[in-house]
N, C-alpha and C positions, 0 to 999 in steps of 0.2 A: 365039187363045191368049194374045196380049198383053193383051187386054181381061180375060181370065180372071185372068191373073197380077196385073194392076193391081187388080182387085176384091179378090183375096185379100190383096194387100199393104195396101190401105186398111182391110180388116177387121182385119188383124193390128195395125196401128198404132193403130186406134181402140180395140182391146182393151187395148193397152199404156197408152194415155192414160187410159182409163177406170180401169184398175187403179191407175195413179199418182195419179189424182184421189181415188179412194176411200182409197188408202193415206195420201195427204196429209191428207185430212179426218180419218181415224182418228188419225193422228199428232198433228194439231192438237187433237183432242178430248182425247187423253191429256195433252198439255201443259197445256191449259186446266184439266183436272181436277186435275192436280198443283198448279197455281197456286192454284186454289180451295181445295184441302185445306190448303195452306200458309197461306193467308190466314185460314182459319177457326181453325187452330191458333194462329197469331200473336195473333189477337183474343182467343181463349180464354186464352192465356198472359197477355196484358195485363190482362184482367179478373181472372184468378186472382191476379196480383201485386197489383192494386188491392184485392182482397178481403182478402188477407193483411195488407196495410198497414192496412186499415180495422179488422181484428181486433186488430192490435197496439195501435192507438190506443184501441180500446174497452177493452182490458185495462188500459191505463194509467189509465183513468178509473174502474176498478173494475167494468166491465160484463163479465159472463161471456159471451164471444163464442160459446161452444159452446151454452150453455143458451138464449141469446136468438137463436141462428141468425143471427148477424150476418155479412153478406157481400153481394157484388154479384150473383154468379151461383151456382147450385147446383153442388156438387161431385159427384164420382162416388159418394161415400157417401150423398148425398141420394137418388140413384137406386137404389142397392143397399144400403139400410139393413139393419143386422144384426137378427137375430131377437131381440126383447125378450120375455123370459118374461112370461106373463100376471100373475104375482104381483108383478112389479116395476113396478107402475103409478105409484107415487108417487116423485118425485125424478128426477134425471138418470140416463142410462144410457150406459155406456162399454164398447165392445167392443174389447178390446186384442188385436192380432194377434201382436205380438212376444213372445218369451219361450219357455220350454221347461219341460215338466213332467218331472221326474226320478222315475220310478216305481221304488220300492225295496220290498223285502220287509220286513215287520216293523212295519206300522202298528198303532197301538193299537186294540183292539176291546173290545166288551163294556161292561158297566155299570161305574160307578166304585166301587172298593172302598177301604177305609181302610188306609193304610200304617202299619206298625208302626215308626215312626221315633222315636228318643229324643234324638238330638243335632241341633242346628241351628246354623248359623253365618252371620254377616254379614261380608262382605269390603268394607272401605272402597275397595278398588281397583275395585269395580264402579261407582264414581261418578267420572266424569272431572273432572279439575281439583281433586280433593281433595288436600290436603297429605299427603305420605307418612306423617306421624305425626300423625293427628288427636288431639284431646283426648279420651281415654277416660274415661268417667264411672263405670266399674265396675272391679272387680278380681276375681281368682279367689276364689270363695267367696261372692260377693254374691248374695243372693236377689232376684229381680226378677219383675215382672209383665209380661204382654204389653202393649206400649205404653210401657214405661219406657225412658228414654234410655240408649243404649249409648255413643255418641260424637258429637262434632260437629267440623266443620271450623273450624280456628282463624281462617280468613279470613272465615267467615260463621257465627258462633256461634249465630245465631238459628234456623238450620235443624237440627232434631234428627233423629238416626238412631236408631230405636228397635228394641226386641226384638220378634220375631214370636211368641214364646211366653213363658210363665212358667217359672221354674225357677231353677237355679243356674249361675252363670258358672263353667265348669270349666277354661277355657283361654283365654289371649290369645296367639295365635300371632304370631311375629315373622318378618319377611322380611329382605331385604337392608337394611343400614344401619339396623337396628332399626325398620324400617317395620312397620306393623300389617297382618298378613296376614288374620287372621280372629279374630273373637270368638266363642267356642264356648259354647253353652248346653245343659246337660242339662235336658230339658223335664220338667215335671210331667205326671202322668198326666191330670189335669184342669186345663185352662188357666184361670189367674186373670187378670183384665183390669184395667188401670188405667182408672178411670172419669173422664170429663171432662164438664163442662157444655156442652151443644151450643147454639150460637146459632141463632135462628130465621133461616133463610136468606132469608126474604122481608122481614125487618125490619132485619137487620144490614147494615152497609155492606161494601164490598169489603175494606177494610183489616181489619175484624174477622174476616171469613171467612179471610183469608190468615193472620192471626196464630194463629187456632185451628188451622189446618192445619199451620203451622210447629211449634207446641208439641206436637201430638199425633203427629207423625211421618209423616203422609201426603204432605207436600210433596215428598220425594224420589221419590215414585211418578211425578211429572211429568217428562217428558223434553222438553227445549227444542231446537228446530232453528233455525238450523244449529248444528253442533258436538256435539249430543247431550250436553247437560249439565243438571244440576239448575238450574232458572231462578232468577234473582235475585227476591226477594220483591217488588221494586218494578216488575218487568216486567209489562206488560199485553200479552198476545199478540194478534195481529191475528185469529187463528183457532185453534181446537183441533180436532184430528183423532183419530178412533178407528176403527181397522179391526176389523170384527167377524168376519173370517175370515183364515185363513193358508193359503198355497199352497205353502209350502216342503215338501221331501221328508218324508213321514211325519208331517206337521204335525198337531197335535191338532184336533179338531172343536170350535170355540168354542161351539157349541150346548150342549155338555156343561158349559161353565163357567157359563152363565147359568141353567141349569135349577135352580129352587128359589131363585134370587137375583134374581128379576124386580124386586121392590120396591127393593132396594139398587141395582140397575143403573140404574133410572130416577132414583133420588135422586142418584146420582153424576153423571149427565148434567145434571140440573137445577142442581147446585152448579157444575159446570164452566161452564155457560152464563152464570153471574154473574161469571166471572173474565176473560172475554174482551171486547174491544171489537167483535169480529165474531160469528162463529157457531161452534157445535159441529157439525163435519161427520162424518157416519157413513158409513163404507164398507161396503156390503152385498154379499153373495155372490149373483150371478146365474148361476152355472155349472150348478147342479143342476136336476133336474126338479121338485123341491119347494122351497117357500119356506123360508128360514131360520127360526129360532125367533121366535115372536110378540113376545118381548121386544125383539128387534131391529127387526122390521118395524113394530111399533106404538109405537116410541119417539117421544116428542113433545119439542118444544123444540129440535129438531135439523134440520140440512139433510141429506137422504138422497141417496146416490149409489150406483148399482148398477154392479158391475164384473163383466165376463165375459172370460175368457181364461186362458192358461197362467200359470204362475209367471213373474214376480213380481206378478201382478195383486192379490194380497192384501197386498202391502207398503204400509204407510202412506205411504212416500215417493212411490211411484208414484201413489197416490190423490191426494196433495197436488198433484202435477204436473198432473194432469188436471182438478182442480176449482178450486183457488185457489193457484197457484204462489207460492213465496216470492220476494219482490221487494226489491231494495235492502237495507236494514237491518232488514227485517221479522223478527219473532220469532214462531214458532208453537210450540204444544205438542202432544205426542202422548202417548197412553196406550193400554195394552192393556185388553182387556175385564175381566180380573180386577182390574186396578188401579182401574178405575172402580167396580167392585163394593166394593172395600175402602174407598174414599172414601165411597160411599153408606152402607155399614154404620156407619162412624164417625158420620155425621150422623143416622143412625137410632137408634143405641144409645149413642153417646159412648164407644165402645171400638174399639181397633185390632185388627180381625180380619184377619190375614194368611193366611187360608185359600187354598189353591191346589189346583186339580185339575191333575195333571201326567200327561203321556203318556209312558209308558216304551216306547220304540220300538227297533227293530233286529232283523234276522234272527237275531242271536246271543243273543236273549232266548228263553227257553223259552216265555214267555207275555207277549207285548206287551200292555199293558193301561193303563187309566186308574186312578190312585190319588188319594186325597184326603189332603193333608198340609198343611204350613205353609211359608211362605216360608223359603228357606235350608236345606231338609232335607238331611241327609247322603246323599250319592250311594250309598255302599256299602250303607246300610240300605234304601234304596229298591229296589235290585235284588238284595238278598240271596236266595240260593238260586234265582235266576231266570235265570242265564246258562248258555250252552252253550260248552264248550271253553275254551281259554286264548288268550293272546296277543291280548287285546282292547283296544280304545281306548274310553274313556268320554268322552262329550261332553255338556256342559251346554248344551242348545239343539239346533238341527238340524245336519245334516251340512255345510251350506254356510257357516253363520255362527256356529255354536256354538263354545264354548271347551273345549279339552281339559282334562280333570280326572282325578282318581284316586278310588278307592273311599273315601279319607279326606277327599275334598273335599266341597263343598256346592253346592247348586243356586244358580245365579246369581240375583241380585236380581230381574231381570225375566223369567227363564226359566220356561217352562211345559212343557218337554220334556227328556227325557234320551234320548240315543241311544247304543246299544252296537253297535260294528261291529268287524270283524277288522282287525288291522294288516296293511297291504299290503307287508310286507317279504319275502315269498316270491315272487320274480319268475318270470314265465313265460318259457320258452325260446322265443326269437324271437317274443315277444308283440307286438312292434311290427310284425312282418311278417305273422303269422298270428294275429289275435286270436281264439283258439279259445274262451276263456272268455267267457260273456255279460257285457257291461258297458254301462252307459248312455253314450250319446254322441250329439251332434248331427250327427256326420259320417255321410254316406251310405256310407262304406267299411266301417262297423261294422254287422253285422246288427242289425236292430231287434227281431227275435223276436216281432213282433206288437205291436199297439197297446196291449194290456192286460198285456203281460208285465212282471212285477216282478223287478228285478235284486237280487242279493245284493251289498251294498256292501262295499268295503274301502277302505283309505286310500292305496292305490297310485296315484300320479299318472301312471304309464305314460310317464315321460319326466322330463327335468330342465330347469331353467331355462336359457333360451337367449335370443338377441337378440330384441328386440321386433319382431314381424312385423306390418305393417299389412295386415290381411286382411278387415276388415269384420265379423269374428265378433262382436265386442262389440256392435255396433249391432243385430245380428240378434236379440239376446235382451234388449235394454233398451228397453221401451216408453215412452221419454221422448225429447223433442226435444233430445237432448244427444249430443255426439260423444265417447263415453267414451275412445276410443283417443287422440284428440288431447289430451283432458284428462289422461290418464295421462302422456303425454309432457311436458305443461306442468308437472305436479307433480314429475316426476323432474328436470326442468330448473330447478325452483324459480322458475318465472315466475309471480309472484303475480297480476299483472294478468290474464294469460291464463287462469289456472286459475279465477279468479273470473268472468271473462267467459264461460267455457265451462260455467258452471252448477254448480260444485262445491258451492255453498251448498245446493243442492237434494238432495244425495246423502248417504248414509251407507253403511257397509260392506255391509249386507244388500241394498241396491239394486244393487250391482255384483257380488254373489256369483256370479251366473250367468256374468258376463263372465270371472271367474276360472276357472270350471268349463270354459268352452269355449276358454280361451286356449291357442293352439298353442305360445306361448313359455313357458308355465308360470310366468307372472309372478304375484306375490302382489298382485293388483289391490286387494283389500280393504285390505291394509296400506298400499298406496300412497295410496289415497284418505284413509285416516285420517291419514297423514303430511301430506297437503295440508290437511286440515281443521285439524289442530293448528297448522300454520304460519300459516294464515289467522287463526285465533283469537288467536295471539300478536301479530299485526299489527293486530288490530281494537281 
């Protein structure tokens, strides 16, 4: 019996020791595995840091780190590269993840029809930095042709601001302190053009081309960044950027703009290429199943870049950031498609053709549509007999960045869209608690109503301005390596060095419009950014 007990005891302890041994080995294996994983992650992080530093140095010397795939080790994007459309074969490709598409009812549809507009107006306030009372060269009753000078800035008299149509000057509207609000022209039925002798772009030097553009009125079509101003004639931009698509809510299809204007479009690009020390960069749309217009894809003498992603992928500022960012005291120029066409027509015909295809948008229009008109068309005449209901807000531009106007106002100088939407001054009972009416929102607490559901917009902000909350919402919709919330705080605190270091020079209002849309604090982010830009410009 004792022998039996001894044998059983030995067997029991042997089992325990064996279990302890296997447990110890398993435990050791787990520890070694964790150490190995940590070592691999540490090495990966060090190599990643080295790659980023290498890319920064490459960018300093003008090398495109993305295009040339500069780095020490491949990143996750190299293993999971985004789908590049087959038609986007030429040029770089950028798949932007951040952003948000606001789907609203009332996008323009159908062919382009001619608008019956008789009055046109140019507002000096559309040009930043202009003196409040520019030198007006016409008076009421003056007969003018399209391309004739209307006014000029007393600080820069060589830059002429011209009439988009021929006809009679019927009003010079005044604003506060006798400032010039608008110069209104009653247009002729058939436009008469001021004729100019066109220089040969391949024989003339840059100074001759610039002087010709100054005298004929197309120079103000150019927008200079940073600060969004009409450039000094002596400025040579490091690059020029043109976005060929727009991703804002209910934005017009730019393919409609270039149809029938292919020759003028290419001529305009060729002229711009002679004005920069760098390149003309073309932002192309890679979001759809079909390629954009051939005039865009077949353009030559330009650097092409394809962009795919939600709004603001179509913003030229976002495209600049991902292709050739603004550095130091660099100046870059930006233009819209129709502005390039106007420049091209001038160099083809010697005439200032301010033709514009405009998208009339909004759920409160009976017929959202495209119309053909001229720059500065009267808003009321554009939407005459086409609105539904009352208590409406008229916007020259899109719902995010456009300017509120009236039926007696005029289309903004660079605008190609008019938006009509309901005023949001009829509040929902407990709307903050039970959002029963459909509304666009990035918040998961608001029903999405399906991916393709289009909302009916109004101007209600569903809340009032409150303390700035650091939530990370701004960063989720801005596809740029910028910390917008920190930047806003630096601007509000008037910290010049910090706002410049945080990348304010790369931004304009439209780039942060979505930040304002998602802002829990209901802060006027676009106005704050403009305040910062104006402050920086004063100090530069």
